[in-house]
N, C-alpha and C positions, 0 to 999 in steps of 0.2 A: 421615176418623175413624171408627171403631168405635163401634157402637150400644151404649148401655147396656142391658143384659139385666136384665129384670123376671120374677120368678116371682109370679103372681097367684094367691093360693089361697082359696078359697071354698067351702063346702057348697051354695051357691044357684046354680044354673047361670045364673039371670038376670044376677045380678051381673056373671058372668064373661062373659057374651055382651053385656053393654051397656058393661063398662069395657075390653074389650080392644081393640075398634075404635079407641075414643077415644085410647089410649095407643099405639098402633101407628100411628095419624095423626100423634102428637106426634114421631114418630120413635124409639120405643123397640122393641127386640126382646121380645116378651112370649111367656111360656109359663104356660098355665093349670094348675091343679091343683084338682079337685072334691073333694078332701078332705085331711086332714093326712097320712094314709100316701102318698098320690099324690105329697103335696109332698116328703116325706122320700125317696122313691123318686127325685125329680128332683135334689134336693141331693146324694144319693149318686153322681150320674152326671156333673153339670156343675156348673159356677161362675156363680152370678148377682152383679150388682151389688146389687140391692133385692130383698128380698121382701116384697110387701103379703099380709098373711094375716088372715084374718078370726078373732076372738078365741074364739068359742063356736062347736066344731063337735063332732061326735059322734065317739066312740072317741078320735081324737088331736085335741086342741085347740091353738089359737095358742100356749099355753105351751109344749108339747112341739116344736112347729116353731120357736119361739124358739130354745130350747136347742138342738136339732139345728144350726140355722144357725151360733150362736156357736161350738157344739163343732168343726164342719167348717172353717169359714172365719171369723174374728173379723172380718176386714174387710168382710165383706157386710153391708149395712144393712138394717134390717127395721123395718116400718111397720105398725102394730096398727090394724084396723078393728074398731069397737066400737059397740054402742048405748049410750044414755044410762045405763040401768042397769048397764052394766059399766063404768063409769068409773073405779070404784076398781080393777076388775082390770086396765083400761090402764095405771094409774099404776103397778101391781105390775109389769107388763111393762118398763115404762120403766126402774125399777130394776134389773131383769133383764138389761138390755143393749139394749131396743127404741129405735131412733132417733127414731121419730116415732109419732104415732096420729091415727085420723081418727073422728071422731064420727059414727055412720049416723044419718039419711041426709046426704047432702053433695052439694052442686054439683060437676061436673067441673071449673070453674074452681079451686075450693078444693083440689081433690086435685092439680091441674097446680102449684099455688103450693106446696104442701107436699114434690110431687116435686123441684121446682127447689131447694128448700131442701135436701131430702137429698143431691142430687147435688152441689150446692155445699159440702156439709159433706164429701161422700165425696171430691171433690176437694181439699177443703183438707186431709183427712185424708192423703191420697196425698202430697201436697207437703210436709206436715210428717214425714212418713214418711221421704221422700226426704232432706229436710234434716237430719234426724236420722242417717239412714245415713251422709250425707256428712260431717257434724260426726265422727260415730264414727271414719269412715275417715281423715279429717284429723287427728283426736287420735293416732289409730294411728301415722299416717306420722309427725308431728311428735314423737311420743314416740320411736318409732324412731330418728329423727334425733338426739334429746337424748341416747339412750341409747347410741348407738354413734358419735356425731360423734368422728371422729379429729384434727380440727384444733383448734388453740388458739386461742380468742377472749381477745384482752386491750385494755387501754388503759392510756396512759401520760401523765402529767403533762409537763410542758414540761422537767421537770427528767429525764426519762426513768426516774420512778420507777414502777413498776405500780400503777395504783389499781384494777385489777379483771382477773381472769384466770380462765378457766373451768376446772373439776377435769379436763379432759382433759390439761391440763400435767402432771400426776402420771404418767399413763401414757407420754409423750413423753419427758419431761426428769426424771423421778423425784422433782421438788418438789411439796409441796403449794401450793395458792394462798396460804396465809398465809407460807409461806417465801418465795415468791416475791415477795411484797408487801414483804419487808425488804430485797431485794437491789439492788446499785447496778448502773447497765449494765454496769460491767466485771466484775462477779461473775457476769453473765448470760451475756456472749458473749467469745469471743476477741479479743485486742488488734487483730488485721488487721479483723476485723468492727467492733471499735468506733470505728477511724478511718475504715472506709468509710462507717459509719452517721452519722458527725459530718459527714463532707463532703458526704454525701446530702443530709441534713435541712439543713445549711447553704445548699445551693445551693436546694433547695425555698422555705427561708423568704424567700431574695431574691427567686426568682421570684415568690413569692406577693404580692410588694409590686407587681407589674405590673397594670395594669387589665384586660387581656385574657387573663388566666390563668384557667384553669377551675378553679373552687373545689371542685368535686366530683370532681377527678382521684384516681386511685388510683396509686399506687406497688408495683412488685413487687420485693422486694430478697432476695437469697439470703443468710443468714446463718449463722454457726458458733456453735452454743449450747454451753454445758458442761452434762453431765448429771450428776446427784446422785451416780453412781458413778466420775465421774472423766473418762469418756471425752466425746468431744464429737460431737454431733447437727447435720446441716445441715437448715435449715428455710427454706421460701420463705415470705415474708411478703408479705401483701397488705395495703397501709397506706393510711389516708386520714384526713386532718386533722379534729379535731373542734372546731366554731366556735361563738361565742355569736350570739345574734341579731343583732350588728352584722357578724358575718362574721370577727371575728378568731378566730385559733387559739389555742384553750386546752388542747389535749390531742391526743393521735394515738389512732386505733383501729386494730388490725389482725387479722387472723387466720392462723396459723401453720401450715404442714403439713410432715409429716416428709419430706425428699427425699434422705435419706442414702444409700438404696440406689440412688437415680437417679444422685448425684453418684459413688459409687463405681463404677458402671457407666461413667460418663463418663471417672473416671479410668484404669478398665481399658481401655476404648477408646483413650484418649490415649496408654498405655503399649503397647498393641497395635499403634497405628500408628507409635508411634516404633520398636519393633522391625521392622516390616515396612518401614519406610523404611530401618533400618539393612541388613537383608538385600538390599533393593534396591539400594542404593548400593554395596554391596560385593560384590556377586554378579558372577560372570564371565560369565552370560548377559545380554544386552541386554534391559531393561525398556522398555515403551513403553504410552502409553497415548493411543487415538486418539477424538475425541469422535463423536457420532451424524452429524455432517456431513463426517466423515472426515478431520478436521485433527488433526495431531499436537501435543499439548498437553503431553505429559511423555516423557522419555526418560532413561535414566541413562547414567553414565559408559562403561560396558561398550557400549552401544548406539552411542554418540558414536566409540569407539574402532572397532568394525565397520565404520561407515559412512565412516571416515576422515574425519570431522569434528574441528574444534578444539573447539568446545564446542556444548552443546544449544541454545543460542540460535539458530546458524545454522539450525535445522530446526524448532524449535518455531513452531507457526502456519502451516505449510505442510500441504499436502495430502499423504497417505500415499503417494499415486499417484508423487509426485516422487522418491521412492527405488526404484521398482520399475524392472526391466528390460523393453523392451518387448514380448519375448515372454510375459512374465507378467503383463502388465497386466489382461487379461479375467480370469485365475485368481484374481489378488488382488482385483478387485472384487467376484467371485462369492464369494470367502472372507469379506471383511467384510460384505458385504451379507447373507450367511447368519448370520453372529454376531449384528449387529444386529436379525435377527428371530428369534433364539433358537433356531438351528439346531445342535443339540448335535453332528451330525455334520461341523461344520467346526471343531472346536477344535484339530485339528493340521494341520500342513501343510509342505511343503517348496518352497523358493523361491530364485529367483536375487534378487541386488540390485545396485542401482546405486548404486557408491560415488561419493562426490564427487570424488575423483581421476580417475574415469571407470574404475576398474576392476572387473570383476565379482567378485562373492562369494556364496557360498551359505549357507543357513541353515535349520534346522527351527524352525517356531513352533508355540508352544502358548498358546493366548489363549482368553477367554471373555467374556461379557456383563458389563456393569458397570450394577447396577439400583439407582434411588434411589426409594422410593417404590413400587416395584412396575412401575418404567418405565425400559426401557433408555436410557442415556445416553450408553453408548460402549462400547469395548471396550479390555481390558487383557491383557498377556500377555508371555512370554519367547522370545527367539530365541537359539538355540545356534548358533555359528559352525561350518559342516560344510566349509568351503572345502578345506583340507586334506584331509580325507576324501574330498571329490568329487573332488579332483586324484589321489590315489591310485587311486581307484576309474577314474577315466578312464586312468591310465596302465596299470591291470591289464587292463582291456578293450582297450587298444592292443596290448598285449603278446599277449593271448588271440587277438585278430586275426591278429597276424604269425604264430603259432604254428600257427593252422589253416591259414593259407596256406601255410605249409612244409610242412604233413603232406599239404595237398592237391598237392604238386608231388613227394613221394615215390612211386616205383614199386616195386612189392611183388611179389617172386616167391613164388608160395604153390602147394601142391598137389603130386601126384605126377610128378616129371620123369624121363623113359625115358632111361637113359645106357648107352651101351656098355661092357659090363665091360672089354674089352680096349683101344679106342683112346679110351675116355671122351667120344666124340661124344654130343650130346643131339639126341634127335628133337623137331622142333618139331610144332604142331596141324596142321600139313600134311602129316606126314609124312617131311619131309625131315631127314637128319643133318647135324648143325652142329657145328664147334668149338666147344668149352665156351666159349673166350674171346668168338667173336662172338655166340653166344645170350645170354650174360650182358650184354654191351655193348648188345645189341638191346633186351633187356627191363629194363633198371634204368639207372640213371646211373653206374653204375660204369665204371673206366675200368682199361686192364691194362699193366704192364710187365713185360717179360720177364726171367727171371734162372733159376737152376738151384739146387737144394737140394743140400747137402753129400752126402747119401747116392746120389743121381742122377749127381754130378760123380764120386763114387769109383768107382760100376758103369760109368761110360761111358768115364772118363778114367786110372783107376786104375793101368793097367800102361804108361801112356805117360811118356816121360822128364821131360817138360817139368812134368806134373803132380806126378810124384815129388819134384821139384826143388822146387817151390813148397810141398809139403806133406811135408816130410820126416818130422814129428814123427807122422804118422797112420800110418806103417809099422813093424813090429816090427823 
């Protein structure tokens, strides 16, 4: 605990010398000043809890020290030391704000007694100031709440007539408190809400008759109210019974909060979910949802058809690996694990699938993590059947392979071939001359059958009788 700080002021050094040790021994932190000027200098540099000053001093007296203290720090207490002849002046000092005075000469015990009183007074003043500040802060907060409170506070009698309603009703529903008190329940809320309110309170009144029922219970009821401008507003009501001294219900107390925006958001969400569900159910792509344990929880009709099942019930509740082909098991595990851990690189992939009838299909998958309250609870996505495309690709690869094999078996003649201009023999790379037929047969897969063209036949046999006989039209 910090020590109380005292500034001791007197132009008589003997007073200072005798009092300071006694005060220090009592646990105070003491600073001494031998004149009023020195005291004012200390006051301008530091803060003290108590100033003990002589009244009559040369140049700057106790009055000026007192005035300086109160100008600089009103909470600092001042004790005046004075002789008998100066009692009137000491009283004047009290009127000017001094907290205590001591008549010289005095015994140390008297001084300590008055010091205790001063510090008790100082402590009381501090506590009072803190209490006042707390009270002001509380008043400020409550004033703010009262002025800005959005909720409507109300009371009803057992006939559901309004006996009190806060002014905030006008901001929310457009009615003044006086107008509200004149309305019946049917004029306040929609028919559906009236029916629900009567059912709820009827059940609660019956429940209240049981011995073990909590008499201080609250009910939360969402109700659709009429606005003064004709539209409706949804309010959430927190309701409690008003009871007499014997515990009998004599009325209803409640507070209402506008939840129209929330209800509209909920309705928009329902519509969005309805549209999404329609898209999923009518999509040609297969939809699925797998929980974080790997269990299939939902599939659409397209998924069922792709996997050759007759209904979704056959697969719901089974592990997703049950529909994976053996070679793809490790790949599928890695894919699903990545999505469950938020790996965006795993959003798409190509897989083989094991259909119910034993056939193998192919598909492309696009999926993502499903979050609830920031936590991954599973994955969902769509699969697009690529089986036909895969088969086409396989056939194409097979054809390309066959073509490559055929091309590899073809022998090709290329480059400059030396050929005799007279006999048409071809010289090979070893220098030998070969008949053209044997050379081509040796270096390609071509085969020859021999015949004779019309020009050569005419040149060789044109003058023979048998040729002329077979070709009479060719001669003039």
